[in-house]
Residue, then its C-alpha position, 0 to 999 in steps of 0.5 A: m026440196t026433198d033429199a029423193v033422187t029426181r031426174m028432170k030437164g033443165k037448162i046449163i046457165h053457169a059454168l064455173s071451175g068443174f061446177y054447172y049451174v042447171e035450171a030447171a023447175d024453177f031452181v038452180f041446181e049445182c051439178k058436175a057431168k057424168g064421168a062418162f061425157r070425159s070419155r066420149n069427148i063431150t063438154p057440157l056447155v051454157g046453153d046446153e038442154v041437159e038431163i040430170e039427177t037431183d039430189g038435194d039441191k045438187g045434182v048430176i048431168t046424165a046427158v046432153k041433148e044434141r045441138r041447134n049449134f055450138l061456138r068454141r069461142p066463147p064456148v056457148a050452145n044453142v044460141d038463137r041469135l047473135l045481138i051485136l051492139s055497136s054505139v054510135e059514139r064513144p067509140r064510134p062503130n068499127l063496121q069491119v068487126l060489126d060485119k065479122l061478126t054479123a058472118f060469123a054469126v050466119s055460119h054458125q045458124v044463129e041469126p044476127v041482129i043489130l042495134f046501135s047504142k047510145c043513139d042519144l049521143g049520135d044519129a044512128a041513121p046513117y048506120l041503120a040505113i046500110y043494114r036495113k039494105t040486109p035482111f038483118t034487123a036493125l034498131a038504135v037503142s038507148t039505155v038513157t032515153g029507153e029508145g029501142v030497150e022494148q023492142a029489144a026485150a021483145l027479140i029475146e022472148g023464146c030465144t036465147c040470146a049472146f050480147a057481142g060488140n066491142s069493150g065499151v059500148g054498152k053490153s052490159s047496161l043494155i042487159n041491166a035494163l033488160v033484167p032488172g035487178l041484175s045490176l052487171e058491173t059496168n065500166d066507164i069508156s077510157d078518153k084516152l083509149g076511146r073504148g072500155r074494159h071488159t068487165t064480163r068474166s065468164v059466160r052466163l045466161y040470164r032469164c029476160g022474160g020469156g028467154f035467155v040471154m048470155d053475156t059474153p066475154g072475150f066476144s068482140s073482134f075475132d080474127l077470122l085467120s084465128d085457128s077456132e074460126k075461119i069461113r072459107k071463100e067459098d063459103l063467104p058469100d053466103c055470109f053476106p045474105e043480100f048477096a043471093a037476090f043477084t048471084d045466080d045473074c051472075r055471068f060465071a054463077s058457079s064459080c064468080a068470087h064477086l070481086n073482078d069478075k066480069g058481069c058480077a051481078v054483085r057488083a052492078a047491085v052496089e053500084r045501083g047502091e041495092i047492097a050497102q057499098e060498105r058492107y061490100d068492102s067488107y066483104r072484099q077485104m075478108y075475102e083478101e083475109v081468107k083467099g089462101l086458107k087451105d082445107y086443112q088449115i080449117t078447123g071445121n068449127r061446124q055442126 
């Protein structure tokens, strides 16, 4: 490295205590954010594409490029795919949590991918059947047998991917399998609680082949009624994209909530088995959670 000031473009891969670690030109620079960001209410996020000025191995972030999307919790930007893990055993799948995460991803213009982990412990086929009636990619994976790991790696190529899922489903184990030598901390499952403890303490971006993966703390069973994330009832059907093929055929297409409405083509598709009953049940429960929200309660966490 030289001590001359150099301007370059890079990507924030970690943020900690006011320092931002930016990968640029095959090196990681420790950077501070330019003071002007504070007056403009801009906080750099992991995943941001930035411009930096460097002097040796230190630098200053001088610009943050326009974001394709951003998430408020966890605070990350420019996520292409959300890889949602749900183990087939220990713990058993919670489809309500899984469907909230897919709805969350769709509402933020992020592609959800469903990975049923620990398929060496149980049969993933019944769960795969549910999500193969959606436009989402769904795979069975096992870090013990290696099943699905290569396919998961291919999904990361050329993308920035975040991992999500409840504690103990094997997020860190899968990232360790995808990024050899990383050795993220993992914890055993508590037999008493049936779940693991969170081992990830801060958002960090890791290079994986031709892409990046994030291990994200606290990114699991968020509440659609929380202050940070809400989906309007009018927008909720769009977060279940398998509905789209049928909504125009609803008797009252412009106002149909797909609940007890007469002539609802979505409910008819559920009865025919073209939309999975489990997904529709998740939709109904989520609709009940948000149907009373007023506009002033929506925090507007969208771009």
